[in-house]
N, C-alpha and C positions, 0 to 999 in steps of 0.2 A: 428482466433477466436475460442476459444474452444466450443464444442458442448453446446448448449442451451436447457433447459427444462422448461416446463410450471410451475408456480406456481399462485396462487390466492392471492390477495391482501385481507386479513382478516380485516384489519383497517387501516385508514389513520388519522394521529394525527398531531396537530401543535406541534413543539417543539422550544422553545424559540421564538425570534422575526422574524426570516427569514428562518425557516427550516421547513420541513416535515418529519415525522417518519412513515415509512411502515412497517406494520407487515404483514410477507408473510407466507403461509402455503402450504403444498403439495396439488395438485389437488386431487379429490376423485379418489381411486383407485392406486394412484401412489405410494403407499408406504411412508415410512419415508424420511423425506429430508436428504440429506448427512450431516454427523457430521462436525463440524469444530472446529479448535482450536482457542483460542484468537489470534487476529491480522490479521485473514484471510478476504479475500475481494471476491466480486463476479463481473463478468460482468454483465450488466444489458442492455438489448435492450430496449431503451426508445420509449415512443409513437412518438417521432419525426424521429425514425428509426436510431438513432445514438446509439453506445455502449459506455457505460460509466461504470468505475469502482468505487465501493462504498464499505467501510468497512462494515462488519458485526458487528453490536454494541448491539445486545441481548446476553444473557446469553448462552455461549457455552456448559453449561452443561444442557441446556433444548433443546433437539432436536426436540421439537414439532413446532418451528417457526422460522423465521429469521428476523431479524429488520435492517433496512437501515435508515439512516438519511440524507436528501438531503437538502442541502442549495441552495436556489434561487439566482444563480450567477448574478450580474448586467450586466454582459458582456457575458451572456450565448449564446452559438451557437444554443440552442435549446433542448440539452439534459436535464439538470436540470430544466430549466423552463418547459419542457413537464411533467416531473414527478410531479413537484409540483403544476401545474394547471390543469392537464387532469386526473391523476389517481384517480380513486375512488374505494370504497369498492365493491369487488366482481369482479373487472376486472382481467384478466388473464395477467400476464408479464412473460417474458422469460428471464431466468437468466442461468449463467454458474454454474458448481459445484464451491465451495469454493476452492481458493488458498492462499497460506500464504507465503509471504515473509517478515513478521514482527513477527515471532514467539518468544515467551519468551523464552530466553535461560535460563540454569542453573545458578543460583545466590542465595546467601542467603539473599539479600536485593534488593529492585527495587526502583527507582525513575522513576516516570511517568510524563512527561512533555508535555503539549498540548498547542498548538496555535489555538484558535478558533475552526474550525470544526474538528481539528485534535484530539479532544476529542474521536471521535467514535471507533477507534480500540482499544483505551485504556480501555473502559468500560468493555468488557470481561475479559481483563486482570485484572482489579480491583476485579471483582467477583471471579474469579478464585482464586487470591492471598488470598483474604480474607476467602475464604472457606478453603483454605489450610493452614490457621493461618501463612502465611508468612509476613513478615515485609515489608511495601511499603508505599509510600507517593506520592500524586498527586499534581502537580503544574500545574494550569489552568489557561492560559492567555487569556483573552477576552476583546475586547473593550467596551463592556456593560455588566458587570458581571450580572446585574439584569435582563437581558432579554437572557442570555446565554444558548444555548442549554444544557439540563439535569441539570441546576442549582439546581432545587428544589429536585430532586432525590438525588443528591451529598450532599446537605446541610442537608437532612433529613435522610440521611441513616445511620446504626449503625457506620459507618466507618467515619462519617463526620469530625472527629478530623483529620483525615489524608488527607483531602482537603484544599488545600492553593489555593486562587483565586486572582487575580490581572489584572489590566487593560494592561499593558505591561512590557516589561523588564525595562523600566526607572525605575518601582517602585522596580527593584532588581532582580537579577537572583535567581533562586531556592536555599534557604539556604542550602540545602542538598549538593550541588556541592562544597561548600567550604571544605569539608573533604573526600577527595578520599579514598575509600577503595577497595581492591582487590576482596572482595566478593560481590560487588555490580554491578549491571547493569542499565543503562539509557535507557529507552524506549521513545522515542522523535518523535513527529508527529506534522505538522503544515506547514505554508508556509515556502518556501525555505529559504527566508532571515532570519526568526524566528530560524530555525533550523541550519542554518550556524552560526548565532550568539551564540546560546546555545552551540552548539559543540565547537566553538572556545573559549569561556569561560571556558568549562569544560576542555579541553585540557590544556588551560594555566594554570588551577589550578591543574593538575597534574593527570587527568584521562587518562588513555589508551583509544586511539581510539577504540580499539576492545570492549571496555565497553559500546560504545554509539551505540545503535541500532535506525536506523531512518525509518520512511514510509514517502514516497514523494507521493503527490497527483498530481503532475505534475512534469516533468523532470526539473533540472536546465539547465540554458542556455549553450550551448557549442558552442564556437565560430568555425566557420567553418575553415579546415586547408586548405589554398590554395594549399599547397604541397602535398595533398593526392594523392597516385599512386594506379593504379590498383593492384590486387593481385589475387591469386587463391585460391579457396576453393576445397580441395580435401575431396571427402565422402568415409570414410573409408570402408563402407560396400560393395561398388560397384566399388571402385576404379575411379569414375567419377571425373573429373576435371571441375570446373565452374569459369569463370573470373568474377570479381566483378570491374566494372569500377568505377573511382573516385567519381561519381555523384550519385552512387546507393548503397542501403544497401545490406548486405549479403541475407537477407530475400528476398528482391526483385530480386535480380540476381537468386536466387535458384527458386523461383517461375516463372520467365521468361523462365527458363530452364525445367519447367514443374515437379519440385521437390516440394511436399507438404511441408510446414512449418506451424507450430502451431504459430497463431498470436492472439494478443489481443489488448493490448493499443499501440502497435508500437511505444513506446516513452522509452522503457527500464525500465518501473515502474513495471511491474506486474510479470515478469519471465516466462510467458508463452513459449516463444521461447528460453529459455534457453536450450543449448545442451553441452555434454562433449567436450571440447578442448583436442585433442589428440597429436598434434605437432604443432609448430609455436608458435608465440607471438601475442596475442590479443591486439588491442587498445580499451580498454572498456571505454563506455559511457553509461552503465546502472546504475540503481540506487538500483538494487537488490543484486547483488553478492558483498560479503566482499572480501578484497584483497587476502585472502588465495583461494577463491572460483575461483577468476578471474584466477588463475594459471591453472586451469584445466576445466574450463567451459566458456562459451560465449554466450551473447545475441545476436541473429541473426539480430534483427531489428535496432539496432543502432550501433553496435560496428564495428571497422574494424580490421586490421591486421597491425602489425608492421615490418612482415616479408614478404618475396615474396609469401609465400603461408602459408596456416593453414590447418590442417586435423581436422575434426569433425566427431563425432560418428553418421552419417547419411548414 
């Protein structure tokens, strides 16, 4: 897990029907909070003692505070529930510096598509694009639009005409997906099934997979491979070799051998454990790296090897 630092809860606000929005500021004498780019997230040590990742949903161009929006999950194991029910104004929390696996790519136009709480990383993008005078549109799918997080802000903002709300994909996919254009980027965030449906629809309509950028709040299910074999990881800087057994991750094997590994989500979602892949072929199971990036990088927490050994820059 990345090193955490303290922040103060400046305000606690209800957001929609089942979310809480936290405004966080630097502790006295700490200095300015680290700057972040739209799409970034932070690790939060919750009052329940669990570490969870949340997108920064405040304005990336205002470094004075961070904002997080937390939905109380019905099946919460304690993380979101403890933030929603026990955090109070003035309380100290510990968070990581921002990381970004969902940055805005260069494009002339942008289609932003959110499913439910997936709206959170898109809000700073909208503010940035609007400020820059870039063409964009938001398609926001939520089961109860009249109680949706940030509904009032979206529908009363100067850019309200760019916002389109619907209850589900049964009402139709975003109209902008009907006309693929090479200079456009799709920014997509929400539940796995929602994103898979939108991505499949877009590709069938003629969009290139590289134009579709996604942010996963949890990993997609990967069926276990009963034929997995042990393999070796070679550490390029020392020449040391570590065997990774079939039932263990690369990160776990390295840590068992006394080698420090940067970890956060341990699910291939955050990118904290990504390192350069110098030789060999990875069996990638992360949700962070693009196909091109997977050729030269690997996420240690979840990926394995397709070759008898791989060499990493450690």
